[in-house]
C-alpha positions in Angstrom: 1.2 46.7 5.4 -0.6 46.2 8.6 -0.6 42.8 10.3 -4.0 41.1 10.1 -5.9 39.7 13.1 -5.3 36.2 12.0 -3.1 34.1 9.7 -5.9 32.7 7.4 -4.1 33.8 4.3 -0.8 32.2 5.3 0.1 28.9 3.6 2.3 27.8 6.5 2.1 25.3 9.3 3.7 27.7 11.8 1.0 30.3 11.0 -1.7 27.6 11.5 -0.1 26.6 14.8 -0.1 30.2 15.9 -3.8 30.4 15.3 -4.2 27.8 18.0 -1.4 28.6 20.5 -0.1 32.0 19.5 -2.3 34.3 21.7 -0.6 35.9 24.7 -2.2 33.8 27.5 -2.6 30.5 25.7 0.8 28.9 26.2 0.7 29.9 29.9 -2.6 28.0 30.3 -1.0 25.0 28.6 2.1 25.4 30.7 0.0 25.3 33.9 -1.9 22.2 32.6 1.5 20.5 32.3 2.2 21.6 35.9 -0.9 19.7 37.0 -3.4 22.6 37.2 -6.8 21.4 36.1 -9.4 23.6 37.7 -10.7 26.9 36.5 -10.2 28.6 39.8 -6.6 27.4 40.0 -5.8 28.7 36.5 -7.4 32.0 37.4 -5.5 32.6 40.7 -2.1 31.3 39.4 -2.1 33.2 36.1 -3.8 36.4 37.3 -5.8 36.3 34.1 -9.2 38.0 33.6 -12.1 35.6 33.9 -13.4 36.3 30.4 -10.0 35.8 28.9 -9.5 32.5 30.7 -12.9 31.2 29.7 -12.2 32.1 26.0 -8.7 30.6 26.1 -9.9 27.3 27.7 -12.8 27.0 25.1 -10.5 27.7 22.2 -8.0 25.0 23.5 -10.9 22.6 23.8 -12.1 23.4 20.3 -8.6 22.9 18.9 -8.3 19.5 20.7 -5.4 20.7 22.9 -7.5 20.3 26.1 -10.4 18.2 27.1 -13.1 19.2 29.6 -14.1 16.6 32.2 -16.8 16.8 34.8 -15.4 16.0 38.3 -18.4 17.0 40.4 -22.1 17.0 39.6 -23.7 19.2 42.2 -22.8 21.9 41.8 -21.4 21.1 38.3 -17.6 21.5 38.1 -15.2 20.7 35.4 -11.5 20.2 35.1 -9.3 20.7 32.0 -6.7 18.0 30.9 -4.2 18.0 28.1 -5.0 15.7 25.2 -2.3 13.8 23.2 -2.2 16.9 21.0 -1.7 19.1 24.0 1.0 16.8 25.4 2.8 17.1 22.0 3.5 20.8 22.9 5.9 19.7 25.7 9.1 20.0 23.6 8.0 23.5 22.4 7.3 24.7 26.0 10.6 23.3 27.2 12.6 24.9 24.4 10.8 28.2 24.8 11.5 28.2 28.6 15.2 27.5 28.0 15.3 30.3 25.3 13.7 32.7 27.8 16.2 31.9 30.5 19.1 32.3 28.2 18.1 35.2 26.0 15.9 37.6 28.0 17.8 40.0 30.3 17.7 39.3 34.0 15.8 36.0 33.7 16.9 32.9 35.5 15.3 29.4 35.3 12.2 29.4 37.5 11.9 25.6 37.1 14.3 22.7 36.7 13.2 19.7 34.8 14.7 16.3 35.4 14.4 12.9 33.9 12.6 11.2 36.8 14.1 7.8 35.9 17.8 8.8 36.3 17.6 12.2 37.9 19.5 14.0 35.1 18.5 17.5 34.1 16.9 17.6 30.7 18.6 19.1 27.7 17.2 22.1 25.7 14.7 20.1 23.8 13.5 17.8 26.6 15.9 15.0 26.0 17.9 13.1 28.6 21.6 13.6 28.0 22.5 10.4 30.0 19.8 8.1 28.5 20.1 9.6 25.1 16.4 9.7 24.4 13.5 12.1 24.4 11.6 12.1 27.7 7.9 12.2 27.7 6.2 14.7 30.0 4.9 11.9 32.2 8.6 11.0 33.0 9.6 14.6 33.9 10.1 15.8 37.5 9.9 19.5 38.0 11.6 21.3 40.9 11.9 25.0 41.8 14.8 26.8 40.0 16.9 29.7 41.3 14.8 32.2 39.4 11.5 31.2 41.0 9.7 33.8 43.1 9.1 31.6 46.2 7.1 34.4 48.0 4.0 34.2 45.9 1.1 33.4 48.2 -1.5 31.8 46.0 -2.3 28.1 46.6 -1.0 27.0 43.2 2.4 28.7 43.6 2.7 27.2 47.1 1.9 23.7 45.8 4.4 24.1 43.0 7.3 24.6 45.5 7.5 20.9 46.1 9.2 18.6 43.5 6.5 16.9 41.4 5.9 15.0 38.2 4.4 16.9 35.3 0.8 16.1 34.4 -0.1 14.8 37.9 -3.2 16.6 39.3 -2.2 19.5 41.5 -4.0 19.5 44.9 -4.6 23.0 46.2 -7.6 22.5 48.3 -9.8 24.6 46.0 -13.1 23.3 44.8 
């Protein structure tokens, strides 16, 4: 039996979630939004994604309530994309998926290290602080380059992400 193009016939919350975030580029867009990427041009250059695909993914994430679009400049009109509460709720999933990728895909090392900003402890697999014994919200996470990060990428987003930074804070790249 061939796999369908959607999961409409599935009576499963995982299938319904995959309808929103299961497309190839979607979680990478969400990941970059956690990293502080907000502008279309920055998503475009950092992900290396085709324009039409990015536009479609951003709109689908807006429609699903994962991102919100906010105008930051009137003339010419320019918008930025921010995670909603629903989008921020994806943090533990992204964290766990990143740990799984580092541990279970051959030749992959952690490209980022995530710390509890309050105490400086590296987060556990599910985004929890082992020292404070609590889940850490993405606003309280500091991200640093890991030993698997390609530090030779030359796009402005990659360069800006070389410095330690808090998740969700706007990334300044100098692009309009």
